[in-house]
C-alpha positions in Angstrom: 75.2 -34.9 225.9 72.4 -36.7 224.1 71.3 -39.0 226.9 71.7 -36.5 229.8 69.0 -37.1 232.4 68.6 -40.7 231.6 69.1 -43.0 234.6 70.2 -46.6 234.0 70.6 -49.3 236.7 73.0 -51.9 235.3 72.8 -55.2 237.3 74.7 -57.1 234.7 78.3 -58.4 234.7 81.1 -59.6 232.4 80.6 -58.4 228.8 77.2 -58.0 227.0 75.3 -55.9 229.6 78.3 -53.7 230.7 79.3 -53.1 227.0 75.7 -51.9 226.3 75.6 -49.6 229.3 79.1 -48.3 228.3 77.5 -47.0 225.1 74.7 -45.3 227.1 77.2 -43.9 229.6 79.4 -42.5 226.9 76.4 -40.8 225.4 75.6 -39.0 228.7 73.3 -41.4 230.6 73.8 -41.7 234.3 74.7 -45.4 234.6 74.7 -46.8 238.1 76.4 -50.2 238.2 74.7 -52.3 240.8 77.3 -54.8 242.2 77.2 -57.5 244.9 79.7 -57.2 247.8 82.1 -59.3 245.7 81.8 -57.1 242.7 81.6 -57.8 239.0 83.7 -60.9 238.2 85.3 -58.9 235.4 87.2 -56.9 238.0 89.3 -60.0 238.6 89.7 -61.1 235.0 93.2 -60.8 233.3 94.6 -58.6 236.1 97.5 -56.4 235.1 99.1 -54.7 238.1 96.2 -54.0 240.4 93.4 -53.8 237.9 91.7 -55.6 235.0 92.0 -53.7 231.7 88.9 -55.5 230.5 86.9 -54.0 233.4 88.4 -50.6 232.9 87.4 -50.5 229.3 83.9 -51.7 229.8 82.9 -49.6 232.8 84.2 -46.0 232.3 81.8 -43.2 232.9 79.8 -45.3 235.4 79.0 -45.2 239.1 79.4 -48.3 241.3 77.0 -49.0 244.1 77.2 -52.1 246.2 73.9 -53.6 247.1 73.2 -57.1 248.5 69.9 -58.1 247.0 69.7 -61.1 249.3 69.2 -58.8 252.3 66.0 -56.9 253.2 67.9 -53.6 253.3 69.6 -54.2 250.0 66.3 -55.1 248.3 64.7 -52.0 249.7 67.5 -49.8 248.5 67.3 -51.2 245.0 63.5 -50.8 244.8 63.9 -47.2 245.8 66.4 -46.6 243.0 64.3 -48.5 240.5 61.3 -46.3 241.3 63.1 -43.3 239.7 65.1 -45.2 237.0 64.5 -45.1 233.3 66.2 -48.3 232.4 67.2 -51.5 234.2 69.7 -54.0 232.6 70.2 -57.4 234.1 72.0 -60.6 233.2 70.9 -63.1 235.8 69.6 -66.6 235.1 65.9 -66.5 234.0 63.6 -66.2 237.1 66.4 -65.4 239.6 65.4 -61.7 240.1 61.7 -62.7 240.3 62.7 -65.0 243.2 64.4 -62.0 244.9 61.4 -59.8 244.4 63.1 -57.4 241.9 62.0 -58.8 238.6 60.0 -56.9 236.0 56.6 -57.5 237.4 57.7 -56.1 240.8 59.4 -53.1 239.3 56.5 -52.3 236.9 54.2 -51.9 239.9 56.5 -49.2 241.2 57.5 -47.7 237.9 55.1 -48.5 235.0 57.3 -46.6 232.5 60.4 -48.7 233.2 62.4 -50.2 230.3 63.6 -53.5 231.8 66.0 -55.5 229.7 67.0 -59.1 230.6 70.0 -60.6 228.9 70.5 -64.4 229.0 72.2 -67.1 227.0 69.1 -68.5 225.4 66.2 -66.3 226.4 63.8 -66.1 229.3 61.5 -68.9 227.9 62.0 -72.2 226.2 63.8 -75.5 227.0 67.3 -73.9 227.0 66.5 -71.0 229.3 68.5 -72.4 232.3 71.4 -73.6 230.3 74.8 -72.1 231.1 77.1 -70.8 228.3 79.7 -68.3 227.2 80.6 -66.6 224.0 82.5 -69.5 222.5 79.5 -71.8 223.1 77.1 -69.3 221.4 79.5 -68.8 218.5 79.8 -72.6 217.9 76.2 -73.4 218.4 74.9 -70.6 216.1 77.1 -71.5 213.2 79.4 -68.4 213.5 82.5 -70.6 213.7 81.4 -72.5 210.6 81.0 -69.2 208.7 84.4 -67.9 209.9 86.6 -70.8 208.9 86.6 -74.3 207.5 88.3 -75.5 210.7 86.8 -74.5 214.1 89.0 -72.2 216.2 88.7 -69.9 219.2 88.1 -66.3 217.9 90.0 -63.7 219.8 87.0 -61.4 219.6 83.9 -62.2 221.6 81.7 -62.0 218.6 78.4 -63.2 220.1 78.7 -61.1 223.3 79.6 -57.9 221.5 76.8 -58.5 219.0 74.4 -59.0 221.8 75.6 -55.7 223.5 74.7 -53.8 220.3 71.3 -55.5 220.0 70.5 -54.6 223.6 71.6 -51.0 223.1 69.4 -50.6 220.0 66.5 -52.3 221.7 66.6 -50.1 224.8 66.8 -46.9 222.7 63.9 -48.1 220.6 61.9 -48.8 223.8 62.7 -45.3 225.1 61.4 -43.8 221.9 58.3 -45.9 222.2 57.8 -44.7 225.7 58.2 -41.1 224.6 55.3 -41.6 222.2 53.0 -43.8 224.3 54.0 -43.3 227.9 54.4 -47.1 228.2 57.4 -49.0 229.4 58.8 -52.3 228.1 60.1 -55.7 229.2 62.9 -56.7 226.7 64.2 -60.2 226.5 67.5 -60.5 224.6 69.4 -63.8 224.2 73.1 -63.9 223.3 72.4 -66.9 221.1 69.7 -65.2 219.0 71.9 -62.1 218.8 74.7 -64.4 217.4 72.3 -65.6 214.7 71.4 -62.1 213.7 75.1 -61.4 213.0 75.3 -64.1 210.3 71.9 -63.4 208.8 73.2 -63.0 205.2 75.0 -66.4 205.6 71.9 -68.1 206.9 70.0 -66.7 203.9 72.7 -67.9 201.5 73.0 -71.4 203.0 69.2 -71.8 203.0 69.0 -71.7 199.2 72.5 -72.9 198.2 74.7 -75.9 199.1 77.8 -73.8 198.3 79.8 -72.9 201.4 82.8 -71.5 199.6 81.7 -68.0 198.8 83.4 -64.7 198.0 83.4 -63.8 201.7 84.9 -67.0 202.9 88.5 -66.4 201.7 88.5 -68.7 198.8 88.6 -66.2 196.0 91.7 -64.3 194.8 90.0 -60.9 195.0 89.1 -61.2 198.7 91.9 -62.7 200.6 94.9 -62.4 202.9 98.4 -62.5 201.3 101.9 -62.9 202.7 104.5 -60.3 201.5 108.2 -60.5 200.7 109.1 -59.2 204.2 107.1 -61.9 206.0 104.2 -59.5 206.7 100.6 -59.7 205.4 98.1 -57.5 203.5 94.4 -57.9 203.0 93.0 -57.5 199.5 89.3 -56.6 199.3 88.8 -56.0 195.6 85.3 -57.4 195.3 83.9 -54.7 192.9 85.1 -55.0 189.3 86.6 -51.5 189.3 88.9 -52.3 192.2 89.9 -55.7 190.8 90.7 -54.1 187.4 92.8 -51.5 189.3 94.7 -54.2 191.0 95.3 -56.0 187.7 96.5 -52.8 186.1 98.8 -52.1 189.1 100.7 -55.4 188.4 100.5 -55.1 184.7 98.5 -58.3 184.3 95.2 -57.8 182.5 94.9 -61.5 182.0 93.8 -61.8 185.6 90.8 -59.6 185.1 88.5 -62.5 184.0 89.8 -64.6 186.9 88.5 -62.4 189.8 86.5 -65.3 191.3 88.6 -68.1 190.0 89.8 -70.2 193.0 92.7 -71.6 190.9 94.2 -68.0 190.7 94.7 -67.8 194.5 98.0 -69.5 194.4 99.1 -67.3 191.5 98.3 -64.2 193.6 100.1 -65.7 196.6 103.3 -65.9 194.5 102.6 -62.4 193.1 102.3 -60.8 196.6 105.6 -62.5 197.7 107.4 -60.4 195.1 107.0 -57.1 197.0 107.2 -55.9 200.6 104.2 -54.8 202.5 105.1 -51.1 202.2 105.6 -51.6 198.4 102.1 -53.0 198.1 100.7 -50.1 200.1 102.4 -47.6 197.9 101.0 -49.3 194.9 97.6 -49.2 196.5 97.9 -45.4 197.1 98.4 -45.0 193.4 95.9 -47.4 192.0 93.3 -47.7 194.8 92.4 -51.4 194.9 91.4 -51.9 198.6 94.7 -53.2 200.0 95.6 -52.7 203.7 98.3 -54.0 206.1 97.4 -56.7 208.6 98.4 -54.8 211.7 99.4 -56.1 215.1 97.2 -54.7 217.8 100.1 -52.8 219.5 100.6 -50.9 216.2 97.0 -49.8 216.3 97.1 -48.9 220.0 100.1 -46.6 219.4 99.0 -45.1 216.1 99.5 -41.4 216.3 96.5 -40.4 214.2 94.1 -42.7 216.2 95.3 -41.2 219.4 95.1 -37.7 218.2 91.5 -38.1 217.0 90.5 -39.9 220.2 89.6 -43.1 218.4 92.1 -44.4 221.0 91.9 -42.8 224.4 93.8 -43.4 227.7 92.1 -43.6 231.1 93.9 -44.6 234.3 96.8 -45.8 232.3 94.7 -48.1 230.1 94.3 -47.5 226.4 90.9 -48.2 225.0 88.6 -47.3 222.1 86.7 -44.1 222.3 83.0 -43.9 221.3 83.1 -44.4 217.5 80.6 -41.8 216.3 80.9 -38.0 216.0 77.9 -35.8 216.7 77.4 -32.2 215.6 75.5 -31.3 218.8 78.6 -31.3 221.0 82.3 -30.8 220.6 83.8 -33.9 222.3 83.1 -36.8 224.5 84.0 -36.7 228.2 85.5 -39.8 229.8 86.0 -40.8 233.4 87.8 -43.7 234.9 85.9 -46.9 235.7 84.8 -46.8 239.3 86.2 -48.7 242.3 83.9 -51.2 243.9 81.3 -49.3 245.8 82.9 -46.0 245.1 79.5 -44.2 244.8 77.4 -46.3 247.3 77.3 -43.6 249.9 76.7 -40.8 247.4 73.8 -42.6 245.7 72.1 -44.2 248.7 72.3 -41.1 250.9 70.2 -39.2 248.3 67.5 -41.9 248.8 67.5 -41.1 252.5 67.4 -37.3 252.0 64.6 -37.7 249.5 62.6 -39.7 252.1 63.0 -36.9 254.6 
């Protein structure tokens, strides 16, 4: 595996940090999830049966070690682990780990090459650093909700948190490459809010020079929209390029529409047009003419898709379906997946090695 031999101590909880370390674990890193005696709160979130599917999906391929950082023994154990770690990920309030004696400055003295990444809502510095928040707050404050819809709503996907996880993963890997070249570690400060801003960078750029909020990507144009079909289902049309729009117009034998690709007044005309055929009929037409038309699927349809399961885009662990790692590498045949750990499942295994090393 690509990251074999890399040791990551993940002290974070909930979504951004664990999702980042999930990517690293899938790629072969040894990820040791450091949990308090109560465990990651995600373990108790949306319980189904005896487990949280959210926790299962975010924490596969990891080890769980329970350490109480508020105790002398717990702090000592963590510092010993940190001495031989490559990466530390944490998501505490700014300054909290410094108070406990396990912040970056303390770890750097033991391990100068450490890549220490702190995740917080608004960054480690500034007037908002101690402010609490969750994904919905960052999405609303950053303008993501404004970009998504003319009317604010609660997105089903945690856009800011997921975006932050990706930024953290890229930043850590960049710091590791830098360390390989220079021998120096890094202290990384990633805020979920700033990560959210980066996700809508093209929209920030557009709004900075234009007063127009109704763009091609906002669902106001006929060529890029969602349409209801005759059988009360929906399809998405993404015919932004001229060639795809012309293909669509040819498929419905209406070349008069070609010049109206971005004409908002044509949206209702297309709504009426799409109601004349079923979803399957539109998909068959798309197969023939290729105009970027796809069904709006229910998630259960996706989960049970034969091809996605066969290709391991969807995998099953401990009775829980989840998305597999989305890239394919030529250097190894397939990914290996293990169930998310039980709370403290690897405490004895990991900490006993510290004692034997001491001897």
